[in-house]
BALOBA-1460 file (C-alpha; in Angstrom, 3 decimals):
// residues 263
<rec num="1" residu="x" x="0.000" y="0.000" z="0.000"/>
<rec num="2" residu="x" x="2.657" y="2.452" z="-1.107"/>
<rec num="3" residu="x" x="0.562" y="5.569" z="-1.683"/>
<rec num="4" residu="x" x="-1.260" y="5.048" z="1.617"/>
<rec num="5" residu="x" x="2.166" y="4.515" z="3.221"/>
<rec num="6" residu="x" x="3.296" y="7.903" z="1.920"/>
<rec num="7" residu="x" x="0.089" y="9.716" z="2.875"/>
<rec num="8" residu="x" x="0.061" y="8.284" z="6.392"/>
<rec num="9" residu="x" x="3.642" y="9.492" z="6.824"/>
<rec num="10" residu="x" x="2.614" y="13.044" z="5.952"/>
<rec num="11" residu="x" x="-0.359" y="12.737" z="8.303"/>
<rec num="12" residu="x" x="1.849" y="11.670" z="11.221"/>
<rec num="13" residu="x" x="4.297" y="14.508" z="10.632"/>
<rec num="14" residu="x" x="1.449" y="17.015" z="10.444"/>
<rec num="15" residu="x" x="-0.030" y="15.673" z="13.685"/>
<rec num="16" residu="x" x="3.385" y="16.220" z="15.281"/>
<rec num="17" residu="x" x="3.365" y="19.828" z="14.091"/>
<rec num="18" residu="x" x="6.259" y="19.588" z="11.665"/>
<rec num="19" residu="x" x="6.974" y="18.895" z="7.996"/>
<rec num="20" residu="x" x="7.889" y="15.419" z="6.785"/>
<rec num="21" residu="x" x="11.661" y="15.274" z="6.363"/>
<rec num="22" residu="x" x="12.906" y="13.490" z="3.240"/>
<rec num="23" residu="x" x="16.696" y="13.302" z="2.882"/>
<rec num="24" residu="x" x="18.278" y="12.302" z="-0.426"/>
<rec num="25" residu="x" x="21.253" y="9.989" z="-0.757"/>
<rec num="26" residu="x" x="22.710" y="8.522" z="-3.966"/>
<rec num="27" residu="x" x="22.833" y="4.736" z="-3.884"/>
<rec num="28" residu="x" x="26.382" y="3.486" z="-4.304"/>
<rec num="29" residu="x" x="28.066" y="6.623" z="-2.951"/>
<rec num="30" residu="x" x="30.815" y="6.623" z="-1.862"/>
<rec num="31" residu="x" x="30.467" y="2.840" z="-2.328"/>
<rec num="32" residu="x" x="27.557" y="0.426" z="-2.151"/>
<rec num="33" residu="x" x="27.932" y="-0.815" z="1.430"/>
<rec num="34" residu="x" x="28.667" y="2.640" z="2.842"/>
<rec num="35" residu="x" x="25.569" y="4.024" z="1.126"/>
<rec num="36" residu="x" x="23.486" y="1.393" z="2.915"/>
<rec num="37" residu="x" x="24.992" y="2.332" z="6.273"/>
<rec num="38" residu="x" x="24.371" y="6.020" z="5.582"/>
<rec num="39" residu="x" x="20.738" y="5.483" z="4.622"/>
<rec num="40" residu="x" x="20.139" y="3.306" z="7.687"/>
<rec num="41" residu="x" x="21.684" y="6.041" z="9.842"/>
<rec num="42" residu="x" x="19.494" y="8.688" z="8.188"/>
<rec num="43" residu="x" x="16.467" y="6.574" z="9.051"/>
<rec num="44" residu="x" x="17.526" y="6.160" z="12.691"/>
<rec num="45" residu="x" x="18.111" y="9.929" z="12.919"/>
<rec num="46" residu="x" x="14.433" y="10.614" z="12.292"/>
<rec num="47" residu="x" x="13.902" y="10.847" z="8.543"/>
<rec num="48" residu="x" x="10.257" y="10.357" z="7.613"/>
<rec num="49" residu="x" x="10.882" y="9.304" z="4.008"/>
<rec num="50" residu="x" x="13.872" y="8.614" z="1.779"/>
<rec num="51" residu="x" x="14.773" y="9.796" z="-1.698"/>
<rec num="52" residu="x" x="17.097" y="7.168" z="-3.136"/>
<rec num="53" residu="x" x="19.249" y="8.603" z="-5.897"/>
<rec num="54" residu="x" x="19.929" y="6.466" z="-8.967"/>
<rec num="55" residu="x" x="23.274" y="7.728" z="-10.305"/>
<rec num="56" residu="x" x="23.288" y="8.849" z="-13.932"/>
<rec num="57" residu="x" x="26.022" y="10.280" z="-16.137"/>
<rec num="58" residu="x" x="24.008" y="13.352" z="-17.179"/>
<rec num="59" residu="x" x="21.990" y="14.514" z="-14.145"/>
<rec num="60" residu="x" x="20.682" y="17.704" z="-15.723"/>
<rec num="61" residu="x" x="18.699" y="18.912" z="-12.699"/>
<rec num="62" residu="x" x="21.578" y="18.449" z="-10.271"/>
<rec num="63" residu="x" x="24.361" y="20.737" z="-9.194"/>
<rec num="64" residu="x" x="28.041" y="19.909" z="-8.673"/>
<rec num="65" residu="x" x="27.690" y="18.090" z="-5.338"/>
<rec num="66" residu="x" x="25.220" y="15.506" z="-6.612"/>
<rec num="67" residu="x" x="26.964" y="15.343" z="-9.988"/>
<rec num="68" residu="x" x="30.207" y="14.408" z="-8.245"/>
<rec num="69" residu="x" x="28.539" y="11.842" z="-5.994"/>
<rec num="70" residu="x" x="26.810" y="10.263" z="-8.988"/>
<rec num="71" residu="x" x="30.081" y="10.047" z="-10.896"/>
<rec num="72" residu="x" x="31.828" y="8.396" z="-7.948"/>
<rec num="73" residu="x" x="29.037" y="5.828" z="-7.683"/>
<rec num="74" residu="x" x="29.160" y="5.120" z="-11.416"/>
<rec num="75" residu="x" x="32.909" y="4.612" z="-11.226"/>
<rec num="76" residu="x" x="32.245" y="2.109" z="-8.441"/>
<rec num="77" residu="x" x="30.112" y="0.138" z="-10.917"/>
<rec num="78" residu="x" x="26.625" y="1.140" z="-9.747"/>
<rec num="79" residu="x" x="23.773" y="0.304" z="-12.148"/>
<rec num="80" residu="x" x="19.987" y="0.469" z="-12.024"/>
<rec num="81" residu="x" x="19.920" y="-3.278" z="-11.281"/>
<rec num="82" residu="x" x="22.350" y="-2.788" z="-8.401"/>
<rec num="83" residu="x" x="20.302" y="0.150" z="-7.058"/>
<rec num="84" residu="x" x="17.221" y="-2.071" z="-6.967"/>
<rec num="85" residu="x" x="19.202" y="-4.732" z="-5.102"/>
<rec num="86" residu="x" x="20.381" y="-2.123" z="-2.590"/>
<rec num="87" residu="x" x="16.804" y="-0.941" z="-2.002"/>
<rec num="88" residu="x" x="15.759" y="-4.541" z="-1.300"/>
<rec num="89" residu="x" x="18.676" y="-4.857" z="1.116"/>
<rec num="90" residu="x" x="17.519" y="-1.747" z="2.985"/>
<rec num="91" residu="x" x="14.097" y="-3.314" z="3.454"/>
<rec num="92" residu="x" x="15.695" y="-6.582" z="4.573"/>
<rec num="93" residu="x" x="17.724" y="-4.623" z="7.146"/>
<rec num="94" residu="x" x="14.587" y="-3.142" z="8.641"/>
<rec num="95" residu="x" x="14.220" y="0.244" z="6.922"/>
<rec num="96" residu="x" x="10.442" y="0.656" z="6.983"/>
<rec num="97" residu="x" x="9.808" y="4.298" z="6.038"/>
<rec num="98" residu="x" x="8.662" y="5.217" z="2.507"/>
<rec num="99" residu="x" x="11.381" y="5.111" z="-0.145"/>
<rec num="100" residu="x" x="11.107" y="6.889" z="-3.490"/>
<rec num="101" residu="x" x="13.542" y="6.146" z="-6.296"/>
<rec num="102" residu="x" x="14.835" y="9.337" z="-7.898"/>
<rec num="103" residu="x" x="16.215" y="8.688" z="-11.368"/>
<rec num="104" residu="x" x="16.305" y="10.205" z="-14.822"/>
<rec num="105" residu="x" x="14.241" y="9.142" z="-17.803"/>
<rec num="106" residu="x" x="17.017" y="7.791" z="-20.028"/>
<rec num="107" residu="x" x="18.049" y="4.897" z="-17.723"/>
<rec num="108" residu="x" x="14.385" y="4.190" z="-17.001"/>
<rec num="109" residu="x" x="13.551" y="3.811" z="-20.697"/>
<rec num="110" residu="x" x="16.686" y="1.756" z="-21.331"/>
<rec num="111" residu="x" x="15.673" y="-0.578" z="-18.505"/>
<rec num="112" residu="x" x="12.078" y="-0.775" z="-19.747"/>
<rec num="113" residu="x" x="9.205" y="1.016" z="-18.031"/>
<rec num="114" residu="x" x="7.287" y="-2.071" z="-16.951"/>
<rec num="115" residu="x" x="10.218" y="-4.044" z="-15.496"/>
<rec num="116" residu="x" x="11.519" y="-0.830" z="-13.903"/>
<rec num="117" residu="x" x="8.267" y="-0.275" z="-12.017"/>
<rec num="118" residu="x" x="7.733" y="-3.926" z="-11.148"/>
<rec num="119" residu="x" x="11.266" y="-4.568" z="-9.930"/>
<rec num="120" residu="x" x="11.388" y="-1.442" z="-7.788"/>
<rec num="121" residu="x" x="8.000" y="-2.395" z="-6.363"/>
<rec num="122" residu="x" x="9.247" y="-5.869" z="-5.458"/>
<rec num="123" residu="x" x="12.331" y="-4.298" z="-3.864"/>
<rec num="124" residu="x" x="10.082" y="-2.307" z="-1.540"/>
<rec num="125" residu="x" x="10.085" y="1.162" z="-3.108"/>
<rec num="126" residu="x" x="6.939" y="3.252" z="-2.767"/>
<rec num="127" residu="x" x="7.234" y="5.463" z="-5.821"/>
<rec num="128" residu="x" x="9.311" y="7.421" z="-8.284"/>
<rec num="129" residu="x" x="10.701" y="10.894" z="-8.841"/>
<rec num="130" residu="x" x="11.651" y="11.458" z="-12.498"/>
<rec num="131" residu="x" x="12.757" y="15.093" z="-12.848"/>
<rec num="132" residu="x" x="12.997" y="15.149" z="-16.651"/>
<rec num="133" residu="x" x="9.614" y="13.518" z="-17.354"/>
<rec num="134" residu="x" x="6.993" y="16.204" z="-18.115"/>
<rec num="135" residu="x" x="3.456" y="15.404" z="-16.971"/>
<rec num="136" residu="x" x="1.994" y="15.376" z="-20.473"/>
<rec num="137" residu="x" x="4.387" y="12.548" z="-21.380"/>
<rec num="138" residu="x" x="3.906" y="10.547" z="-18.191"/>
<rec num="139" residu="x" x="0.634" y="8.726" z="-18.934"/>
<rec num="140" residu="x" x="2.140" y="5.316" z="-19.644"/>
<rec num="141" residu="x" x="4.393" y="5.385" z="-16.589"/>
<rec num="142" residu="x" x="1.521" y="6.748" z="-14.485"/>
<rec num="143" residu="x" x="-0.654" y="3.818" z="-15.529"/>
<rec num="144" residu="x" x="2.076" y="1.320" z="-14.659"/>
<rec num="145" residu="x" x="2.618" y="3.003" z="-11.305"/>
<rec num="146" residu="x" x="-1.083" y="2.992" z="-10.497"/>
<rec num="147" residu="x" x="-1.415" y="-0.700" z="-11.330"/>
<rec num="148" residu="x" x="1.486" y="-1.454" z="-8.967"/>
<rec num="149" residu="x" x="0.332" y="0.961" z="-6.217"/>
<rec num="150" residu="x" x="3.358" y="3.190" z="-6.759"/>
<rec num="151" residu="x" x="3.471" y="6.969" z="-6.533"/>
<rec num="152" residu="x" x="4.709" y="9.151" z="-9.390"/>
<rec num="153" residu="x" x="5.728" y="12.592" z="-8.167"/>
<rec num="154" residu="x" x="5.402" y="15.660" z="-10.408"/>
<rec num="155" residu="x" x="7.405" y="18.884" z="-10.326"/>
<rec num="156" residu="x" x="6.370" y="22.533" z="-10.161"/>
<rec num="157" residu="x" x="8.976" y="25.248" z="-10.771"/>
<rec num="158" residu="x" x="9.050" y="28.914" z="-9.711"/>
<rec num="159" residu="x" x="8.398" y="29.782" z="-13.375"/>
<rec num="160" residu="x" x="5.353" y="27.484" z="-13.691"/>
<rec num="161" residu="x" x="2.169" y="29.170" z="-14.856"/>
<rec num="162" residu="x" x="-1.185" y="28.437" z="-13.230"/>
<rec num="163" residu="x" x="-2.211" y="26.053" z="-16.061"/>
<rec num="164" residu="x" x="1.143" y="24.294" z="-15.735"/>
<rec num="165" residu="x" x="0.711" y="23.908" z="-11.989"/>
<rec num="166" residu="x" x="-2.762" y="22.477" z="-12.511"/>
<rec num="167" residu="x" x="-1.421" y="19.997" z="-15.082"/>
<rec num="168" residu="x" x="1.370" y="18.810" z="-12.776"/>
<rec num="169" residu="x" x="-0.969" y="18.516" z="-9.806"/>
<rec num="170" residu="x" x="-3.509" y="16.525" z="-11.805"/>
<rec num="171" residu="x" x="-0.840" y="13.949" z="-12.724"/>
<rec num="172" residu="x" x="0.910" y="13.795" z="-9.340"/>
<rec num="173" residu="x" x="0.510" y="10.934" z="-6.914"/>
<rec num="174" residu="x" x="2.265" y="10.727" z="-3.567"/>
<rec num="175" residu="x" x="3.062" y="14.426" z="-3.474"/>
<rec num="176" residu="x" x="3.822" y="17.500" z="-5.557"/>
<rec num="177" residu="x" x="7.491" y="18.503" z="-5.604"/>
<rec num="178" residu="x" x="7.941" y="22.273" z="-5.496"/>
<rec num="179" residu="x" x="11.330" y="23.378" z="-6.798"/>
<rec num="180" residu="x" x="12.376" y="26.248" z="-4.552"/>
<rec num="181" residu="x" x="14.743" y="27.972" z="-6.975"/>
<rec num="182" residu="x" x="15.272" y="28.462" z="-10.676"/>
<rec num="183" residu="x" x="18.326" y="26.361" z="-11.466"/>
<rec num="184" residu="x" x="19.918" y="23.121" z="-10.333"/>
<rec num="185" residu="x" x="20.152" y="21.439" z="-6.955"/>
<rec num="186" residu="x" x="22.602" y="22.732" z="-4.383"/>
<rec num="187" residu="x" x="22.686" y="24.043" z="-0.835"/>
<rec num="188" residu="x" x="21.815" y="27.730" z="-0.429"/>
<rec num="189" residu="x" x="22.412" y="30.010" z="2.540"/>
<rec num="190" residu="x" x="19.037" y="31.712" z="2.148"/>
<rec num="191" residu="x" x="15.622" y="30.523" z="1.079"/>
<rec num="192" residu="x" x="14.422" y="31.957" z="-2.190"/>
<rec num="193" residu="x" x="12.474" y="35.195" z="-2.060"/>
<rec num="194" residu="x" x="8.786" y="34.598" z="-2.601"/>
<rec num="195" residu="x" x="8.993" y="30.879" z="-1.755"/>
<rec num="196" residu="x" x="6.075" y="30.976" z="0.656"/>
<rec num="197" residu="x" x="3.820" y="32.651" z="-1.897"/>
<rec num="198" residu="x" x="4.913" y="30.126" z="-4.527"/>
<rec num="199" residu="x" x="4.134" y="27.167" z="-2.254"/>
<rec num="200" residu="x" x="0.798" y="28.593" z="-1.184"/>
<rec num="201" residu="x" x="-0.159" y="29.097" z="-4.841"/>
<rec num="202" residu="x" x="0.578" y="25.427" z="-5.492"/>
<rec num="203" residu="x" x="-1.241" y="24.271" z="-2.361"/>
<rec num="204" residu="x" x="-4.330" y="26.200" z="-3.419"/>
<rec num="205" residu="x" x="-4.450" y="24.056" z="-6.565"/>
<rec num="206" residu="x" x="-3.239" y="20.771" z="-5.038"/>
<rec num="207" residu="x" x="-6.658" y="19.479" z="-3.921"/>
<rec num="208" residu="x" x="-5.203" y="18.244" z="-0.658"/>
<rec num="209" residu="x" x="-2.204" y="16.455" z="-2.159"/>
<rec num="210" residu="x" x="0.927" y="16.974" z="-0.046"/>
<rec num="211" residu="x" x="3.293" y="19.685" z="-1.265"/>
<rec num="212" residu="x" x="7.018" y="19.183" z="-0.646"/>
<rec num="213" residu="x" x="9.838" y="21.696" z="-1.150"/>
<rec num="214" residu="x" x="13.308" y="20.809" z="-2.384"/>
<rec num="215" residu="x" x="16.411" y="22.444" z="-3.940"/>
<rec num="216" residu="x" x="18.468" y="24.575" z="-1.574"/>
<rec num="217" residu="x" x="17.268" y="23.299" z="1.814"/>
<rec num="218" residu="x" x="20.431" y="23.118" z="3.910"/>
<rec num="219" residu="x" x="19.808" y="24.203" z="7.522"/>
<rec num="220" residu="x" x="17.503" y="23.402" z="10.441"/>
<rec num="221" residu="x" x="16.094" y="26.920" z="10.214"/>
<rec num="222" residu="x" x="15.185" y="26.274" z="6.561"/>
<rec num="223" residu="x" x="13.254" y="23.170" z="7.624"/>
<rec num="224" residu="x" x="11.434" y="25.095" z="10.346"/>
<rec num="225" residu="x" x="10.567" y="27.989" z="8.046"/>
<rec num="226" residu="x" x="9.416" y="25.890" z="5.094"/>
<rec num="227" residu="x" x="7.519" y="23.628" z="7.474"/>
<rec num="228" residu="x" x="5.238" y="26.529" z="8.339"/>
<rec num="229" residu="x" x="3.617" y="26.328" z="4.900"/>
<rec num="230" residu="x" x="4.723" y="23.085" z="3.185"/>
<rec num="231" residu="x" x="3.954" y="19.461" z="4.035"/>
<rec num="232" residu="x" x="7.518" y="18.255" z="3.615"/>
<rec num="233" residu="x" x="11.099" y="19.217" z="2.855"/>
<rec num="234" residu="x" x="13.868" y="17.500" z="0.906"/>
<rec num="235" residu="x" x="17.540" y="17.950" z="1.729"/>
<rec num="236" residu="x" x="20.194" y="16.593" z="-0.625"/>
<rec num="237" residu="x" x="23.377" y="18.507" z="-1.466"/>
<rec num="238" residu="x" x="24.001" y="19.848" z="2.046"/>
<rec num="239" residu="x" x="23.694" y="16.336" z="3.483"/>
<rec num="240" residu="x" x="26.051" y="14.850" z="0.890"/>
<rec num="241" residu="x" x="28.538" y="17.654" z="1.457"/>
<rec num="242" residu="x" x="28.420" y="17.146" z="5.224"/>
<rec num="243" residu="x" x="28.702" y="13.355" z="5.212"/>
<rec num="244" residu="x" x="30.174" y="12.202" z="1.911"/>
<rec num="245" residu="x" x="33.795" y="12.886" z="2.737"/>
<rec num="246" residu="x" x="33.584" y="12.469" z="6.510"/>
<rec num="247" residu="x" x="35.742" y="9.838" z="8.236"/>
<rec num="248" residu="x" x="32.504" y="8.088" z="9.231"/>
<rec num="249" residu="x" x="29.844" y="9.055" z="6.653"/>
<rec num="250" residu="x" x="27.034" y="7.217" z="8.455"/>
<rec num="251" residu="x" x="27.697" y="8.977" z="11.766"/>
<rec num="252" residu="x" x="28.039" y="12.347" z="10.045"/>
<rec num="253" residu="x" x="24.757" y="11.783" z="8.194"/>
<rec num="254" residu="x" x="23.046" y="10.750" z="11.434"/>
<rec num="255" residu="x" x="24.163" y="13.927" z="13.190"/>
<rec num="256" residu="x" x="23.231" y="16.152" z="10.255"/>
<rec num="257" residu="x" x="19.708" y="14.731" z="9.938"/>
<rec num="258" residu="x" x="19.185" y="14.919" z="13.715"/>
<rec num="259" residu="x" x="19.988" y="18.625" z="13.534"/>
<rec num="260" residu="x" x="17.569" y="19.105" z="10.639"/>
<rec num="261" residu="x" x="14.879" y="17.461" z="12.748"/>
<rec num="262" residu="x" x="15.778" y="19.714" z="15.672"/>
<rec num="263" residu="x" x="16.778" y="16.814" z="17.889"/>
């Protein structure tokens, strides 16, 4: 019951008076086993959901931190098949929170849409984030996801018009991903001007679907501020930067996520 799993997670976070926290970590970085330890540590630190990155050679939505981490993982021999195996291992090791696979369209199509959805579903994933798949081209994948009870997240950018927001919302399952800035991923010192108004405009059209903010979230104060008007927050580059090169990446990730949660 993947979509229910995701929705109930948002409901619990809301009841606790905070946004759902969804850290991102690229599978296979800095190597396969370490990535598992890091993701387990992130879970223990209080993450509500996980965004599992599928490394790709041309991550067009990502900034230099995630680009570098993806390249390291690829050099270690990571593949889509191996990412699916790692997700299954996380479930076998007791990671129970929702997991969404974040990967680009090219590897998905090369793998085959149906086996991609079915194998991730069997591995225990709850849905997909495909940043370069526009909603008007997502019908086939949406149908496959629905038949396997998998979410398919859609994106809304700061430049999105009202009709574009409505189109993305109508195709989104699981949640709507609001991109906080115009540009690629990467930690920012300040939240974008006008972010609250942007999120509230999306929420007004979301028909109750959760709205999550990503791109640039890097500090506990960002989480607190965005949590006043969004249902969830995603943190990626700042976490990778803090933990990726640490002597003990899992411990560093644990401490970083605890701070984001305010613990």
